[in-house]
C-alpha positions as CSV (number, residue, x, y, z in Angstrom):
1,M,-46.2,-94.0,70.1
2,V,-44.3,-91.3,71.9
3,R,-43.7,-88.0,69.8
4,T,-40.7,-85.9,70.8
5,S,-40.2,-82.2,69.7
6,R,-37.3,-79.8,69.6
7,P,-37.1,-77.2,72.3
8,A,-38.5,-73.8,71.2
9,F,-35.3,-71.9,72.0
10,T,-33.4,-73.7,69.2
11,N,-35.2,-71.7,66.4
12,V,-34.9,-68.5,68.4
13,G,-31.1,-68.9,68.8
14,S,-30.7,-69.4,65.1
15,R,-32.5,-66.2,64.3
16,V,-30.4,-64.3,66.8
17,A,-27.2,-65.6,65.3
18,F,-28.3,-64.7,61.7
19,A,-29.2,-61.2,62.8
20,G,-25.9,-60.7,64.4
21,Q,-24.0,-61.8,61.2
22,L,-26.1,-59.4,59.1
23,A,-25.4,-56.5,61.4
24,A,-21.7,-57.2,61.2
25,V,-21.8,-57.3,57.4
26,L,-23.6,-54.0,57.3
27,L,-21.2,-52.4,59.7
28,L,-18.2,-53.5,57.7
29,S,-19.7,-52.2,54.5
30,A,-20.4,-48.9,56.1
31,C,-16.8,-48.6,57.3
32,A,-15.5,-49.5,53.8
33,D,-17.7,-46.8,52.2
34,K,-16.5,-44.3,54.8
35,A,-12.9,-45.1,54.3
36,Q,-12.9,-44.8,50.4
37,P,-11.3,-41.4,49.4
38,S,-12.9,-39.0,46.8
39,P,-11.2,-38.9,43.3
40,P,-8.4,-36.3,43.0
41,A,-9.0,-33.2,40.8
42,P,-7.8,-33.7,37.2
43,E,-4.5,-32.1,36.2
44,V,-4.5,-29.7,33.3
45,G,-1.7,-27.8,31.5
46,F,-2.2,-24.1,30.8
47,V,-0.4,-21.1,29.3
48,T,-0.8,-17.5,30.4
49,L,-1.7,-15.3,27.4
50,T,0.1,-12.0,26.8
51,T,-0.2,-9.2,24.3
52,Q,2.4,-8.4,21.7
53,A,2.8,-6.6,18.4
54,V,1.8,-9.2,15.7
55,P,2.8,-8.6,12.1
56,I,0.1,-9.6,9.6
57,T,1.8,-11.2,6.6
58,T,0.5,-12.8,3.4
59,E,2.1,-14.7,0.6
60,L,1.4,-13.5,-3.0
61,T,2.7,-14.4,-6.4
62,G,4.8,-12.1,-8.5
63,R,6.8,-11.9,-11.6
64,L,10.4,-10.6,-11.9
65,T,11.0,-7.8,-14.3
66,S,14.2,-6.0,-15.2
67,L,15.1,-2.6,-13.8
68,A,15.8,-1.5,-17.4
69,V,15.6,-3.2,-20.8
70,S,17.4,-1.9,-23.9
71,E,17.1,-3.4,-27.3
72,V,20.3,-2.8,-29.3
73,R,19.7,-1.5,-32.8
74,P,21.9,0.0,-35.5
75,Q,21.6,3.7,-36.3
76,V,23.2,3.5,-39.7
77,N,23.1,1.1,-42.6
78,G,25.9,-1.4,-43.3
79,I,27.4,-4.8,-43.0
80,I,28.4,-6.2,-39.6
81,R,32.1,-6.8,-39.5
82,R,32.6,-8.0,-35.9
83,R,30.8,-8.9,-32.8
84,L,32.7,-7.6,-29.8
85,F,31.0,-9.3,-26.8
86,E,30.3,-12.7,-25.3
87,E,26.7,-13.8,-25.3
88,G,25.3,-13.9,-21.8
89,A,28.1,-11.7,-20.4
90,Y,27.7,-8.6,-18.3
91,V,28.4,-5.4,-20.3
92,R,28.8,-1.9,-19.2
93,A,27.2,1.3,-20.7
94,G,29.4,2.5,-23.6
95,Q,31.1,-0.8,-24.2
96,A,31.5,-1.6,-27.9
97,L,29.2,-4.5,-29.0
98,Y,29.4,-4.5,-32.9
99,E,31.4,-3.0,-35.7
100,I,29.8,-2.0,-39.0
101,D,31.8,-1.5,-42.1
102,S,32.8,2.1,-41.8
103,R,34.5,2.8,-45.2
104,V,31.6,4.6,-46.8
105,Y,31.1,6.7,-43.7
106,E,34.9,7.5,-43.5
107,A,34.6,8.8,-47.1
108,S,31.6,10.9,-46.3
109,R,33.5,12.4,-43.3
110,N,36.5,13.2,-45.5
111,E,34.2,14.8,-48.1
112,A,32.5,16.9,-45.5
113,S,35.9,17.9,-44.1
114,A,37.0,19.0,-47.6
115,Q,33.9,21.0,-48.1
116,L,34.4,22.8,-44.8
117,Q,38.0,23.7,-45.8
118,N,36.7,25.1,-49.2
119,A,34.0,27.1,-47.4
120,Q,36.5,28.5,-45.0
121,A,38.8,29.5,-47.9
122,Q,35.9,31.3,-49.6
123,L,35.1,33.0,-46.4
124,T,38.6,34.3,-46.0
125,T,38.5,35.7,-49.6
126,A,35.1,37.3,-49.1
127,Q,36.0,38.9,-45.8
128,A,39.2,40.4,-47.3
129,K,37.3,41.8,-50.2
130,A,34.6,43.2,-47.9
131,S,37.3,44.8,-45.8
132,R,38.8,46.5,-48.9
133,Y,35.5,47.7,-50.2
134,E,34.7,49.2,-46.8
135,G,37.7,51.6,-47.2
136,L,36.9,52.4,-50.8
137,T,33.3,53.2,-50.0
138,E,34.5,55.9,-47.5
139,M,36.5,57.4,-50.4
140,D,33.5,57.1,-52.8
141,A,35.7,55.0,-55.0
142,V,33.0,52.3,-55.5
143,S,29.3,52.4,-55.7
144,G,27.2,51.6,-52.7
145,Q,25.6,48.7,-54.6
146,D,29.0,47.1,-55.2
147,A,29.9,47.5,-51.5
148,D,26.6,45.9,-50.4
149,D,27.1,43.0,-52.8
150,V,30.6,42.3,-51.3
151,T,29.3,42.5,-47.8
152,A,26.4,40.0,-48.6
153,A,28.9,37.7,-50.2
154,A,31.0,37.7,-47.0
155,R,27.9,36.8,-45.0
156,Q,27.0,34.1,-47.4
157,A,30.5,32.6,-47.0
158,R,30.2,32.6,-43.3
159,A,26.9,30.7,-43.6
160,S,28.5,28.2,-46.0
161,V,31.2,27.6,-43.4
162,A,28.5,26.9,-40.7
163,Q,26.7,24.6,-43.1
164,A,29.9,22.7,-43.9
165,Q,30.7,22.4,-40.2
166,A,27.2,20.9,-39.5
167,A,27.7,18.4,-42.4
168,L,31.1,17.4,-41.0
169,R,29.6,16.9,-37.6
170,S,26.8,14.7,-39.1
171,A,29.3,12.7,-41.0
172,E,31.4,12.2,-37.9
173,L,28.3,11.0,-36.0
174,N,27.4,8.5,-38.6
175,L,31.0,7.3,-38.6
176,G,30.8,6.9,-34.8
177,F,27.5,4.9,-35.2
178,T,29.4,2.2,-37.1
179,R,30.7,1.2,-33.7
180,I,27.5,0.1,-31.8
181,T,27.9,0.5,-28.0
182,A,25.8,-0.7,-25.0
183,P,23.3,2.0,-24.0
184,I,22.9,0.6,-20.4
185,S,24.9,-1.7,-18.1
186,G,23.5,-5.2,-17.7
187,R,23.5,-8.8,-18.9
188,I,23.3,-9.1,-22.7
189,G,21.5,-12.0,-24.3
190,R,22.3,-13.9,-27.5
191,S,23.1,-12.1,-30.7
192,L,20.3,-12.3,-33.2
193,L,22.6,-11.4,-36.2
194,T,26.0,-12.6,-37.1
195,Q,29.1,-11.3,-38.9
196,G,28.3,-10.4,-42.5
197,A,24.7,-9.6,-41.9
198,L,23.2,-6.4,-43.5
199,V,21.6,-4.1,-41.0
200,S,19.7,-0.9,-41.5
201,A,19.0,2.2,-39.3
202,N,16.2,1.8,-36.9
203,Q,15.3,-1.7,-38.1
204,A,12.5,-3.5,-36.3
205,D,14.5,-6.5,-35.1
206,P,17.1,-5.8,-32.4
207,L,20.7,-7.1,-32.7
208,A,20.6,-8.1,-29.0
209,T,18.9,-7.2,-25.8
210,I,20.5,-6.0,-22.5
211,Q,18.7,-6.3,-19.2
212,A,19.7,-4.5,-16.0
213,M,19.1,-7.1,-13.3
214,D,20.7,-5.7,-10.1
215,P,18.6,-4.7,-8.5
216,I,15.5,-6.4,-10.0
217,F,11.8,-5.5,-9.8
218,I,9.0,-7.8,-8.5
219,D,5.6,-7.0,-9.8
220,I,3.1,-8.4,-7.2
221,T,-0.7,-8.5,-7.6
222,E,-3.0,-8.0,-4.7
223,S,-6.8,-7.9,-4.8
224,S,-8.4,-4.5,-4.5
225,T,-10.8,-5.8,-1.9
226,R,-7.9,-6.9,0.4
227,I,-6.1,-3.5,-0.1
228,L,-9.4,-1.7,0.9
229,E,-9.6,-3.9,4.1
230,I,-6.1,-3.1,5.1
231,R,-6.6,0.7,4.5
232,K,-9.8,0.6,6.6
233,A,-8.0,-1.3,9.4
234,L,-5.2,1.3,9.3
235,A,-7.7,4.1,9.5
236,N,-9.6,2.7,12.5
237,G,-6.5,1.7,14.5
238,G,-6.9,-2.0,14.2
239,L,-3.6,-2.1,12.3
240,S,-0.5,0.1,12.4
241,A,1.7,0.7,9.3
242,A,4.1,-2.1,8.5
243,S,7.6,-1.9,7.2
244,A,8.0,-1.7,3.4
245,S,10.2,-4.8,3.3
246,V,9.3,-8.0,1.4
247,T,10.7,-11.6,1.6
248,L,11.2,-13.6,-1.6
249,I,10.5,-17.4,-1.3
250,L,12.3,-19.6,-3.8
251,D,10.9,-22.7,-5.5
252,D,12.5,-25.0,-3.0
253,G,10.8,-23.3,-0.1
254,T,13.8,-21.5,1.2
255,E,14.0,-17.7,1.6
256,Y,16.1,-15.6,-0.7
257,G,19.0,-14.1,1.2
258,Q,18.3,-10.5,0.4
259,A,15.3,-8.5,1.6
260,G,13.3,-6.4,-0.9
261,T,11.6,-3.0,-0.5
262,I,8.2,-1.9,-1.8
263,T,8.6,1.1,-4.1
264,F,5.1,1.9,-5.1
265,T,1.5,0.7,-5.4
266,D,-0.3,1.2,-8.7
267,A,-3.0,3.9,-8.6
268,V,-5.5,2.0,-10.7
269,V,-7.2,-1.4,-10.6
270,D,-6.9,-3.8,-13.5
271,E,-10.4,-4.1,-14.9
272,A,-9.9,-7.6,-16.1
273,T,-8.6,-9.1,-12.8
274,G,-9.7,-6.6,-10.1
275,A,-6.2,-6.6,-8.8
276,V,-3.7,-3.9,-8.0
277,T,0.0,-4.1,-8.9
278,I,2.6,-3.6,-6.1
279,R,6.2,-3.2,-7.2
280,A,9.1,-4.1,-5.0
281,R,12.8,-3.8,-5.6
282,I,15.3,-6.5,-4.4
283,P,19.1,-6.8,-4.8
284,N,20.3,-9.4,-7.3
285,P,24.1,-9.2,-7.2
286,D,24.7,-12.8,-8.3
287,S,22.0,-12.7,-11.1
288,L,20.3,-15.6,-9.4
289,L,16.9,-14.1,-10.1
290,L,16.0,-13.9,-13.8
291,P,13.4,-11.6,-15.5
292,G,10.2,-13.4,-16.3
293,M,10.3,-15.8,-13.4
294,F,7.2,-16.4,-11.2
295,V,8.0,-16.2,-7.5
296,R,6.2,-16.2,-4.1
297,V,6.6,-13.1,-2.0
298,R,5.8,-12.6,1.7
299,I,4.8,-9.1,2.4
300,E,3.8,-7.5,5.7
301,E,0.4,-5.9,5.4
302,G,0.3,-4.3,8.8
303,V,0.9,-4.8,12.5
304,V,-1.7,-5.5,15.2
305,P,-0.3,-3.4,18.1
306,N,-1.7,-5.5,21.0
307,G,-2.5,-8.8,19.5
308,V,-3.4,-11.9,21.6
309,L,-1.9,-15.2,20.2
310,A,-3.4,-18.4,21.5
311,P,-2.0,-21.9,20.8
312,Q,-4.2,-23.7,18.2
313,Q,-4.4,-26.8,20.5
314,G,-6.2,-24.6,23.1
315,I,-9.0,-23.6,20.7
316,S,-11.7,-26.0,19.6
317,R,-14.9,-25.6,17.6
318,S,-18.4,-26.5,18.3
319,T,-20.6,-28.5,15.9
320,G,-21.9,-25.1,14.7
321,G,-18.4,-23.9,13.9
322,Q,-18.1,-21.5,16.9
323,A,-14.6,-21.3,18.2
324,T,-14.3,-21.9,22.0
325,A,-11.6,-21.9,24.6
326,M,-11.4,-23.4,28.1
327,V,-9.8,-21.0,30.7
328,L,-9.1,-21.2,34.4
329,T,-10.8,-18.9,36.8
330,A,-9.1,-17.5,39.9
331,S,-10.4,-20.4,41.9
332,N,-9.0,-23.0,39.4
333,T,-12.4,-23.9,38.0
334,V,-12.9,-24.4,34.3
335,E,-14.8,-21.8,32.3
336,Q,-15.7,-22.0,28.6
337,R,-15.6,-18.9,26.4
338,K,-16.6,-18.1,22.9
339,V,-13.7,-16.5,21.0
340,V,-13.2,-14.9,17.6
341,T,-10.2,-16.0,15.6
342,Y,-8.8,-13.6,12.9
343,R,-6.2,-15.8,11.2
344,A,-3.5,-18.5,11.9
345,I,0.0,-17.2,12.7
346,D,2.2,-20.3,12.4
347,D,0.8,-22.7,15.1
348,Q,-1.2,-20.0,16.9
349,W,-4.5,-18.2,16.4
350,L,-4.7,-14.4,16.5
351,I,-7.7,-13.7,18.8
352,T,-9.7,-10.6,18.3
353,S,-12.4,-11.3,20.9
354,G,-13.0,-13.6,23.9
355,L,-9.5,-13.8,25.4
356,K,-7.2,-11.2,26.9
357,A,-3.8,-10.8,28.4
358,G,-3.5,-12.7,31.7
359,D,-6.0,-15.4,30.9
360,R,-4.9,-18.9,31.7
361,L,-5.8,-21.0,28.6
362,I,-6.0,-24.8,29.1
363,V,-3.9,-26.5,26.4
364,E,-3.4,-30.0,27.8
365,G,-5.9,-32.3,29.6
366,T,-9.0,-30.6,28.2
367,S,-10.6,-34.1,27.7
368,K,-10.4,-34.7,31.5
369,A,-11.9,-31.4,32.5
370,S,-15.5,-30.2,32.3
371,V,-17.0,-26.7,32.7
372,G,-17.4,-25.7,36.3
373,Q,-15.0,-28.5,37.6
374,T,-12.2,-27.7,39.9
375,V,-8.9,-28.8,38.4
376,R,-5.2,-28.8,39.4
377,P,-3.4,-26.4,37.0
378,V,0.2,-26.9,35.8
379,A,2.0,-24.2,33.8
380,V,3.5,-25.7,30.6
381,T,5.8,-24.4,27.9
382,L,4.9,-25.3,24.3
383,K,7.5,-25.9,21.7
384,K,7.3,-23.8,18.7
385,S,6.9,-25.6,15.4
């Protein structure tokens, strides 16, 4: 049996061919890796921070009160004959409101007038007699005692005239009081008594109440702690004095068309509430605002002279509650800073530490950027809410 075998070069050739294919694969793979470009820098949107005067406002509750309140009461006794006003109408000071039956007071006035006339007649007689006695005394025709009596009688007559004049004046005043007039101008409420009712001088129950409502007062309560903070900030320069104007917010959320002015701050703290009363005055020409209403008031506590406002979307917080911001360096790398926020102003934070004017704050694309990474910045303009 003859055994045949493959030539040795056959296995060698196969190995050479495999090695060549492997080298080609490695070469192509290396070329592919070399040709793949690096990923582009992520794009982020930023705003450049500036400083500005930032008013610090707060909303408080207040109660409306009248500029003046007058309870109409009679000053004489009598029966009401007529009511001379429309309930709820505007009345002016001095306008007649009620008429009281005046017949008794007219009689008293006439009696006082007659007494005055009688006293004046007696005075005329006494003065004439005293004048005659004066001449007789010089002639020693009458005694000194008689002359003195006549002179005293003349003086007594003059006193009686003065007394009668005062009585007549009092009677005329009482007669005038039968016509009850408005002591102040304002809007009058409902009449508590009707025609035919008996009234008495200085009675406890008023006939009606008049309230002066233009302008009208707003009594606002603010905590004494907050007022102390504001005064300290004003003292150390953190705040500058604000204007004394206030804005009234109606129940539907709209602003009242007239601005008010703070007139004074109470000098004492309410022991029960720990609050201080601030009074403001506001025009009320259409009587839209009524005494007793609770309202919301926006007041300006002070102004931060060089405040830095940062959009809220550019400020985040760590798990520990620390506020942080991502800003761009001069080489467009991302830097993280710790910041201190004072309060929200609309859709922005007022920053007291950590950011300054000129900083480029990242507000868009923060999820694509990491600290120390180079990014491609794009300036954006945020819409105000």
